[in-house]
C-alpha positions, 0 to 999 in steps of 0.5 A: 714279542716278549710279554712286556712288549705286549703289555706295552703295546696293550697300554699304548693301543688301549689307553689302560693301566699296567695292572689292566694289560697284565690283566689281558695279556694274562687272559689272552695267554691262558688255557683255560676256557671261562663260561664267558668265552665258551659261550661266545665260541657257541655263538660264533657257531651258531651264526656262521653262513654257508651260502649256496648260489641257485644258479649251477657254476659254469665251468670254464672250457679250455683249449687243449694245445697240442705239443707240436714235438710230442706229435713229430714223434708220435707220428715217427712212432705211429709209422714205425709200427704201421712198417712192421705190421702192428697195429695200434690205436692211438689215444692222443699227440702223446700215447699208442697202445697196441698188442704185439705176440698176445701181450698189449703194450702203451708207449707214453711219449712224457716231456720233463721240464727243464731243470731251474738254475740257481 
């Protein structure tokens, strides 16, 4: 919105003269902080209220969804490690940890999202 449009808007909305509307526009767009403005800002800062409830917030419990495809692949990998005689420790349906030749390994299954078509 241009300066002229804003001045006309002030004149109509506030039912004030052109000089008053121009002064209002000037006051709004000046970077000068007057003592009145500074005082108003300090009062606003003092009047802020931050309230905290006395009762703790109840945490929502979410049911963890198990991906059946990941679970199937996990069992295939676990069976392959068992067949090779490698002991493994499953963390969940998407992660396997095991030791092979003194080195520690982790296999993590990551299911990638399908690309959105534009």
